C-alpha positions as CSV (number, residue, x, y, z in Angstrom):
1,M,-1.7,-1.1,-13.8
2,D,-0.1,-1.1,-17.2
3,G,1.7,-4.2,-18.3
4,Y,0.0,-6.6,-15.9
5,H,-2.7,-9.2,-16.3
6,F,-4.5,-10.3,-13.1
7,F,-5.4,-13.9,-12.2
8,E,-7.6,-14.7,-9.2
9,E,-6.5,-17.9,-7.4
10,F,-9.0,-20.6,-6.5
11,R,-8.7,-23.3,-3.9
12,D,-10.2,-25.9,-6.3
13,E,-9.8,-26.7,-9.9
14,A,-13.5,-26.2,-10.5
15,Q,-12.9,-22.5,-9.5
16,R,-15.8,-22.4,-7.1
17,E,-13.9,-21.2,-4.0
18,S,-11.6,-18.2,-4.2
19,A,-8.4,-18.3,-2.3
20,G,-8.6,-14.6,-1.7
21,N,-5.5,-13.8,-3.6
22,V,-4.5,-12.5,-7.1
23,I,-1.4,-13.1,-9.1
24,A,-0.2,-10.1,-11.2
25,V,1.6,-11.4,-14.3
26,N,4.1,-9.0,-15.9
27,M,3.2,-9.4,-19.6
28,A,5.5,-6.5,-20.7
29,D,8.6,-8.6,-20.0
30,G,7.3,-11.6,-22.0
31,S,7.6,-15.2,-21.3
32,F,10.6,-17.5,-21.3
33,V,11.2,-21.3,-21.1
34,Q,12.7,-22.7,-17.9
35,E,12.9,-26.3,-16.7
36,G,9.3,-27.3,-16.1
37,G,7.6,-25.1,-18.6
38,I,6.8,-21.6,-19.8
39,C,7.3,-18.9,-17.1
40,Y,6.5,-15.2,-16.6
41,R,7.7,-12.7,-14.0
42,A,4.9,-12.1,-11.5
43,V,3.9,-10.7,-8.2
44,C,2.2,-13.4,-6.2
45,P,1.4,-14.5,-2.6
46,A,4.5,-15.5,-0.7
47,D,4.8,-19.2,-0.1
48,D,4.8,-18.9,3.7
49,H,1.6,-16.7,3.8
50,R,-1.3,-18.4,2.0
51,G,-4.3,-16.8,3.6
52,P,-6.6,-14.4,1.9
53,N,-5.0,-11.0,1.0
54,S,-1.6,-12.5,1.6
55,P,1.7,-10.5,1.6
56,V,3.3,-10.8,-1.9
57,T,6.7,-11.3,-3.5
58,M,8.2,-11.2,-6.9
59,A,8.6,-14.6,-8.5
60,L,9.0,-16.6,-11.7
61,F,5.6,-18.2,-12.4
62,N,4.7,-21.2,-14.4
63,V,1.7,-20.7,-16.7
64,E,0.4,-24.2,-16.2
65,Y,-0.7,-23.2,-12.7
66,L,-2.6,-20.2,-14.1
67,G,-4.6,-22.4,-16.4
68,A,-5.3,-25.0,-13.7
69,R,-6.1,-22.9,-10.6
70,C,-6.7,-19.4,-11.7
71,K,-9.1,-17.3,-13.7
72,Q,-8.2,-14.0,-15.4
73,V,-10.0,-11.0,-13.8
74,D,-10.1,-7.3,-14.4
75,E,-8.2,-4.8,-12.3
76,R,-11.3,-3.8,-10.3
77,R,-12.0,-7.4,-9.2
78,A,-8.3,-7.9,-8.5
79,R,-8.2,-4.8,-6.2
80,D,-11.3,-6.0,-4.4
81,V,-9.9,-9.5,-3.8
82,H,-6.3,-8.6,-2.9
83,P,-5.6,-5.1,-1.8
84,A,-2.1,-6.0,-0.4
85,L,-1.1,-6.9,-4.0
86,F,-1.8,-3.3,-5.2
87,E,-0.1,-1.7,-2.2
88,Y,3.1,-3.6,-3.3
89,L,2.6,-2.8,-7.0
90,E,2.1,0.9,-6.3
91,R,5.3,1.0,-4.3
92,L,7.1,-0.3,-7.4
93,A,5.7,2.3,-9.7
């Protein structure tokens, strides 16, 4: 998926237990500053669905969360962890 970087979410800051979800950050659109920090446009799990392989939504995403609770992964790993994310991204293409 061109233009996206993928970040696997973890349940703990030590990044030992995967949450079973991935955040796709749209790097092509660049970042911007919003109250609370630097943000990117991203596709991420919807707030009301936080189980593994959650339904996703478009959102503005604060990079501080990525550094604290996520680890960048390649597309293959992202597809294995969160197939629902790629179903959504492929519908956008």
